[in-house]
ROTORNU-860866 format. One record per residue (C-alpha): residue in three letters; x, y, z; residue number from 1. Coordinates in pm, whole numbers. Each point is the difference from the previous one (the first is absolute). Layout:
  aa     c1     c2     c3   i
 ala      X      Y      Z NUM
...
This chain:
  aa     c1     c2     c3   i
 met  -5417   -595   2413   1
 ala    238    -20   -298   2
 glu   -155      6   -342   3
 his     75   -303   -216   4
 leu    146     49   -347   5
 phe   -190   -300   -134   6
 gln   -257   -248    115   7
 ile    -45   -365    -92   8
 gly   -344   -150     10   9
 ala   -266   -193   -184  10
 asp   -376     34    -20  11
 gly   -182   -237    232  12
 val    304    -82    215  13
 asp    -39     62    371  14
 ala    358     47    122  15
 ala   -110     25    364  16
 ala   -179   -337    -24  17
 ile    302   -163   -163  18
 asn    227    147    268  19
 ala   -233   -126    274  20
 glu     -5   -348   -158  21
 ile    381     -9    -15  22
 gln     26    123    360  23
 ser   -246   -266    114  24
 ala    201   -274   -175  25
 val    324    127    155  26
 asp   -159     17    347  27
 ser   -133   -356    -22  28
 arg    335   -133   -125  29
 ala    182    188    275  30
 ala   -236   -154    258  31
 met     97   -344   -135  32
 gly    371     88     38  33
 ala     74     26   -371  34
 tyr    212    311     47  35
 ala    195   -104    311  36
 asp    312    -50   -209  37
 ala    340    159     65  38
 arg     16    127   -360  39
 ile   -324    187     51  40
 ala    127    141    328  41
 arg    307    132   -180  42
 ala   -222    166   -260  43
 glu   -230    138    269  44
 arg    282    170    188  45
 leu    -38    282   -250  46
 asn   -358     49    122  47
 leu     82     45    370  48
 val   -143    352     -5  49
 his   -339   -146    -91  50
 ile    -20   -268    270  51
 pro   -332     21    182  52
 arg     55     47    372  53
 asp   -226   -285    108  54
 gly     97   -317    185  55
 ala    -53   -238   -293  56
 ser    233    196   -228  57
 ile    270     28    263  58
 thr    -19   -376     62  59
 his     23    -65   -375  60
 tyr    301    228    -42  61
 leu    178   -145    302  62
 arg    -50   -350   -146  63
 ser    123    125   -339  64
 leu    299    164    167  65
 arg     86   -330    169  66
 asp    -18   -178   -338  67
 ala    213    257   -184  68
 val    241    105    274  69
 glu    312   -167   -135  70
 val    207    119   -293  71
 asp     48   -290   -244  72
 ile    375    -66    -13  73
 ser    -14   -341   -161  74
 asp    164    -86   -329  75
 phe   -201     28   -317  76
 glu     36   -121   -353  77
 ile    194    241   -218  78
 arg   -121      1   -359  79
 glu     73    208   -304  80
 arg   -247     60   -282  81
 arg    249    132   -255  82
 ala     97   -315   -185  83
 gly    334    102   -148  84
 leu    177    106    318  85
 ala   -201   -211    244  86
 pro    277   -236    124  87
 val    245    285     60  88
 leu   -259    228    161  89
 val   -131   -278    227  90
 arg    354    -74    124  91
 leu     63    373     54  92
 lys   -328     44    189  93
 lys     76   -305    217  94
 leu    341    143     82  95
 ile   -151    338     90  96
 trp   -274   -167    208  97
 gly    262   -204    188  98
 leu    193    315     87  99
 leu   -312    190    102 100
 lys   -126   -292    206 101
 phe    332    -18    185 102
 tyr    -28    365    102 103
 thr   -373     23     61 104
 tyr    -90   -334    164 105
 arg     87    113    352 106
 leu   -173    334    -47 107
 trp   -321   -165   -120 108
 ser     19   -262    276 109
 gln     19    276    261 110
 gln   -282    189   -173 111
 asn   -215   -314     14 112
 gln     65    -26    376 113
 val    -96    364     55 114
 asn   -312    -35   -219 115
 ser   -107   -313    190 116
 met     49    168    339 117
 leu   -195    308   -110 118
 ala   -285   -214   -134 119
 ala     -8   -204    321 120
 gly      4    320    205 121
 leu   -291    149   -195 122
 glu   -197   -321     37 123
 gly     72     -1    374 124
 ile   -113    359     40 125
 asp   -316    -73   -198 126
 glu    -76   -304    219 127
 gln     63    197    322 128
 tyr   -221    290   -102 129
 ser   -272   -232   -130 130
 ala     -2   -188    332 131
 arg     -3    326    197 132
 ile   -287    138   -208 133
 arg   -198   -323     58 134
 arg     58     26    378 135
 leu   -102    366      2 136
 glu   -312    -72   -205 137
 glu    -91   -280    240 138
 arg     57    234    296 139
 ile   -215    273   -159 140
 ser   -279   -253    -58 141
 glu     29   -114    361 142
 leu    -17    359    128 143
 glu   -297     77   -225 144
 arg   -178   -301    151 145
 gly     69    144    346 146
 gly    309   -201     86 147
 gly    216     65    304 148
 ala    325    181     68 149
 pro    285     -8   -251 150
 pro    236   -296     28 151
 ala    320     45    201 152
 gly    290    132   -209 153
 gly   -228     69   -298 154
């Protein structure tokens, strides 16, 4: 384990208890759907390495993928904070955006189609395997109870 150069703490503060309280609040909010937002899914894509490999997490990430699958190619307000040159810079930025949009719109439209097809494919695979696992679990339960021969074609 790496040695820390410095440590932050305070007497009487239980960091583990605070962390557990925060985790509990996050879990309860997640259960209520508070984090099922496309913006959160975009932020979470950086944490893909840490995704738990359980069914609930996969379902959550598939739903988040569906919500965040498309690249936003819509227009947006162009503003400039520097007061002196604002009118000139806004016009310049609008001109540049118009040129970029002309060249990139088709690319992003095609990317959105590919992303949507990949998301739909992943959801389909998940549904197929979930259904197959349910059937196999039912069959195992039936065999454990002393059921008959395996079904035809199964």
